[in-house]
Structure formats: structure tokens, C-alpha cells
C-alpha positions as CSV (number, residue, x, y, z in Angstrom):
1,M,1.4,-14.5,-25.5
2,N,4.1,-15.7,-27.8
3,Q,1.6,-16.8,-30.4
4,K,0.1,-13.4,-30.5
5,I,3.2,-11.2,-30.4
6,G,5.8,-13.5,-32.1
7,L,9.1,-14.5,-30.7
8,H,12.1,-15.6,-32.8
9,P,12.6,-19.4,-32.8
10,S,16.1,-19.1,-31.4
11,W,14.6,-17.5,-28.3
12,L,11.5,-19.6,-28.2
13,N,13.7,-22.7,-28.1
14,V,15.0,-21.7,-24.7
15,L,12.1,-19.8,-23.3
16,R,9.1,-21.8,-24.5
17,E,8.4,-23.3,-21.1
18,E,8.1,-19.9,-19.4
19,F,4.9,-19.1,-21.3
20,D,3.1,-22.0,-19.6
21,K,4.2,-21.0,-16.0
22,S,1.7,-19.4,-13.6
23,Y,3.6,-16.1,-13.4
24,M,3.3,-15.6,-17.1
25,Q,-0.4,-16.4,-17.1
26,E,-0.8,-13.8,-14.3
27,L,1.2,-11.3,-16.4
28,K,-1.0,-12.0,-19.4
29,N,-4.1,-11.5,-17.3
30,F,-2.7,-8.2,-15.9
31,L,-2.0,-6.9,-19.5
32,Q,-5.5,-7.9,-20.5
33,Q,-6.9,-5.9,-17.6
34,Q,-5.0,-2.8,-18.9
35,K,-7.2,-2.7,-22.1
36,G,-8.4,0.8,-22.6
37,K,-5.1,2.2,-21.5
38,I,-2.2,3.0,-23.8
39,I,0.7,0.6,-23.3
40,Y,4.2,1.1,-24.6
41,P,5.8,-0.2,-26.6
42,K,3.3,-1.4,-29.2
43,S,2.5,-5.1,-28.9
44,E,4.6,-6.0,-31.9
45,N,7.6,-4.4,-30.3
46,I,7.4,-5.9,-26.8
47,F,9.9,-8.6,-27.8
48,N,11.9,-6.4,-30.2
49,A,15.1,-6.8,-28.2
50,L,15.0,-10.5,-28.5
51,N,13.8,-10.6,-32.1
52,S,16.5,-8.1,-33.1
53,T,19.4,-10.0,-31.4
54,K,19.0,-13.7,-32.0
55,F,20.0,-16.0,-29.2
56,N,23.1,-17.3,-30.9
57,Q,24.3,-13.8,-31.9
58,I,24.6,-12.2,-28.5
59,K,27.9,-10.5,-27.7
60,V,26.9,-7.7,-25.4
61,V,24.1,-7.2,-22.9
62,I,22.8,-3.8,-21.7
63,I,20.1,-4.0,-19.0
64,G,17.6,-1.2,-18.6
65,Q,14.7,-0.8,-16.2
66,D,11.4,-0.3,-17.9
67,P,10.3,1.3,-21.3
68,Y,10.0,5.0,-21.9
69,H,6.4,6.0,-21.2
70,G,6.1,9.0,-23.5
71,P,4.3,8.9,-26.9
72,N,6.2,7.1,-29.7
73,Q,9.4,6.8,-27.7
74,A,9.7,3.1,-26.7
75,H,10.2,0.5,-29.4
76,G,11.5,-2.4,-27.3
77,L,15.2,-1.6,-26.9
78,C,16.4,-0.1,-23.7
79,F,17.7,3.5,-24.0
80,S,16.6,3.6,-27.7
81,V,13.9,5.8,-29.1
82,N,12.2,5.9,-32.5
83,K,13.6,8.2,-35.2
84,G,12.0,11.6,-35.1
85,I,11.7,11.6,-31.3
86,A,13.9,13.8,-29.1
87,I,17.0,12.1,-27.7
88,P,16.3,11.4,-24.0
89,P,18.8,12.9,-21.4
90,S,20.3,9.5,-20.5
91,L,21.0,8.6,-24.1
92,R,22.5,12.0,-24.6
93,N,25.0,11.2,-21.9
94,I,25.6,7.8,-23.5
95,Y,26.5,9.6,-26.7
96,K,28.8,12.0,-24.8
97,E,30.7,9.0,-23.3
98,L,30.9,7.4,-26.7
99,H,32.3,10.6,-28.2
100,T,34.9,10.9,-25.4
101,D,35.8,7.2,-25.4
102,I,36.0,6.3,-29.1
103,G,35.5,9.5,-31.1
104,F,31.8,8.7,-31.8
105,D,30.1,11.3,-34.0
106,I,26.9,12.2,-32.1
107,P,23.9,11.6,-34.4
108,S,20.6,13.6,-34.6
109,H,18.5,10.6,-33.5
110,G,18.3,8.0,-30.8
111,Y,17.5,4.9,-32.8
112,L,19.9,2.1,-31.7
113,Q,18.6,-0.7,-33.8
114,S,22.0,-1.1,-35.6
115,W,23.6,-2.1,-32.3
116,A,21.0,-4.8,-31.8
117,K,21.7,-6.3,-35.2
118,Q,25.4,-6.6,-34.3
119,G,24.7,-8.7,-31.2
120,V,24.0,-6.0,-28.5
121,L,21.0,-7.3,-26.5
122,M,19.3,-4.1,-25.1
123,I,16.8,-5.6,-22.7
124,N,14.7,-3.8,-20.1
125,S,13.9,-5.7,-16.9
126,V,10.2,-4.8,-17.4
127,L,9.0,-5.0,-21.0
128,T,5.8,-2.9,-20.9
129,V,4.5,0.3,-19.2
130,N,1.4,2.5,-19.2
131,Q,1.6,5.8,-20.9
132,G,2.8,8.5,-18.5
133,Q,3.2,6.1,-15.6
134,A,6.8,5.0,-15.0
135,A,7.2,1.6,-13.4
136,S,3.5,0.9,-13.7
137,H,4.1,-2.7,-14.8
138,Q,6.8,-3.5,-12.3
139,G,6.3,-6.5,-10.0
140,K,3.8,-8.2,-12.4
141,G,6.0,-10.9,-13.8
142,W,8.3,-9.4,-16.4
143,E,11.3,-9.4,-14.0
144,I,11.0,-13.2,-13.6
145,F,11.0,-13.6,-17.4
146,T,14.0,-11.4,-18.0
147,D,15.9,-13.1,-15.2
148,K,15.3,-16.3,-17.1
149,I,16.7,-14.7,-20.2
150,I,20.0,-13.9,-18.4
151,Q,20.0,-17.4,-16.9
152,Q,19.7,-19.0,-20.4
153,I,22.5,-16.7,-21.7
154,N,24.7,-17.9,-18.8
155,H,23.9,-21.5,-19.5
156,H,24.6,-21.5,-23.3
157,H,27.2,-18.7,-23.8
158,K,30.3,-17.3,-22.3
159,N,32.6,-14.3,-22.9
160,I,29.6,-12.0,-23.1
161,A,30.2,-8.3,-22.1
162,Y,27.6,-7.0,-19.7
163,L,27.2,-3.2,-19.3
164,L,25.4,-2.5,-16.0
165,W,24.7,1.1,-15.5
166,G,23.2,2.1,-12.1
167,A,22.1,0.2,-9.0
168,Y,19.0,-1.3,-10.6
169,A,20.9,-3.0,-13.5
170,Q,23.7,-4.0,-11.1
171,K,21.1,-5.7,-8.8
172,K,19.7,-7.5,-11.9
173,G,23.2,-8.6,-12.7
174,R,23.5,-10.7,-9.5
175,I,22.7,-13.8,-11.6
176,I,25.4,-13.3,-14.2
177,D,28.2,-15.8,-14.3
178,K,31.0,-13.5,-13.3
179,D,33.7,-16.1,-14.0
180,N,33.1,-16.5,-17.7
181,N,31.9,-13.0,-18.8
182,L,33.0,-9.4,-18.6
183,I,30.9,-7.2,-16.2
184,L,31.4,-3.5,-16.5
185,Q,29.6,-1.4,-13.9
186,S,29.1,2.3,-13.4
187,A,26.6,4.9,-12.3
188,H,23.5,5.3,-14.4
189,P,23.8,7.7,-17.4
190,S,20.9,9.8,-16.1
191,P,21.8,13.5,-15.6
192,L,21.2,12.9,-11.9
193,S,24.1,10.5,-11.7
194,A,26.2,10.4,-14.8
195,H,28.9,12.6,-13.3
196,R,29.4,10.0,-10.5
197,G,31.2,7.5,-12.7
198,F,29.4,6.9,-16.0
199,L,31.1,9.8,-17.8
200,G,34.7,8.6,-18.2
201,C,33.9,4.9,-17.7
202,Q,35.2,3.9,-21.2
203,H,32.9,0.9,-21.3
204,F,32.5,1.0,-25.1
205,S,36.2,0.6,-25.8
206,R,36.7,-1.8,-23.0
207,C,33.8,-3.9,-24.3
208,N,35.3,-4.1,-27.8
209,D,38.8,-4.9,-26.4
210,Y,37.2,-7.8,-24.6
211,L,35.3,-9.1,-27.6
212,E,38.4,-9.0,-29.8
213,L,40.5,-10.7,-27.1
214,H,38.0,-13.6,-27.4
215,N,38.0,-13.6,-31.2
216,K,34.7,-11.9,-31.6
217,K,34.1,-9.0,-34.0
218,A,34.0,-5.6,-32.2
219,I,30.8,-3.6,-32.2
220,N,30.6,-0.6,-34.5
221,W,29.0,1.8,-32.1
222,Q,28.6,4.5,-34.7
223,I,25.0,4.9,-35.9
């Protein structure tokens, strides 16, 4: 799978063994069985989160669930959509919180690639989905792979800020080293739950305060 799609060497160094494990072979077989269906994101973007934020550049981790399943939305970064695509409701609430928290100017697009380049790993727990079928690739192996990503970050890094929004991300965060990292938790930014603690959480300013406390450059959240 890594030979076909391409994974940055900094990640391949710590994840190479995963591609030979039985769960990954089963996942590969499952994806091959989906041929004829439209899968998001495009194959070249499945590992975009990893390829955009090199392993030794990670400062912040945002954990999502699975990719957007509408046409041209997903491009491999959780919560982000391609330019020219309507900003999804959850991302609109993220923008609202950024505006309230740090005076963020709300843009006309939802393309968050500039965050990734600064060290914000925006990783979904499940990296692929069938068009129009939310959660259609859950339980097929991706969760094991993305757990391994967090475990490798734990093993090699410390003083990482984790932003865990909603019960799913918080459950995923059970394997984070809580003693050596910052864990910020709130409700999910979805319109169904944002008013229950996401709006007003000040995670973005708190994240930057933590990074600067540990002599790391703050994230420029403005896009």
C-alpha cells in the first residue's frame, strides 16, 4: 500500500512494519473489493495528513473520525475541505471559536493545509470512506493503524498539544501519554453539540500558550 500511495520517509521509518501485518493486508483486500465504488479522499491524498506534517515537525494533533463523504470535499486532513467547496458546519463552528478566541478573520474557504505545514497533524481515525456512506470503512483496520501513529508520537515526542473534540476523539485519546503532553478536551464542533462546551473552549490560544511555554513556535491559525 505504501509503495502505491507514497508515504513520507519520516513516517515510513516508524510505520514500515505496519504494512506487513495481517490487519493491513486485510485492509488492503477490503479496499480492493471496493473497486467500482467512489472512495474519498483520492488515493494520492489518503496519507496527506502524514505527508503534510513530517514526523519530526509535529507540535499539535487534532483527531477526527472519518473523511467527508461528499464529492470533492475530503483531501486527507480532518475537518478540512478543498478550496471551492462549501465550508462544512463543524468547520464553521471551529472558525467561530477561533474568531472569539484569538480574533481570527473568518476566510471564505475551508482549506487548512497551512496548519499542517506548521506542525498541526490533522488525522482522521479512519482514512477512507465510500461516497455518500459515512463510517463505511470503520472497523476494517484503519483504527489500528492510526492508534499506532499516536503510539509512535508518544514514544518519540513530548510536549505535543492534543485537541480532542467529542467523545470519539476522546476515546481515541486513551493511548496518549497524559504526563508529557497537553490534552485539551471539549464537545465536538458539530452544530448538534458545539454549544455544550466547544464554543468558548479557547483551545487555540491555550495550545499556543503551551507551545511557547515549551520553547516551540506558536501556530499561526490565520489562513
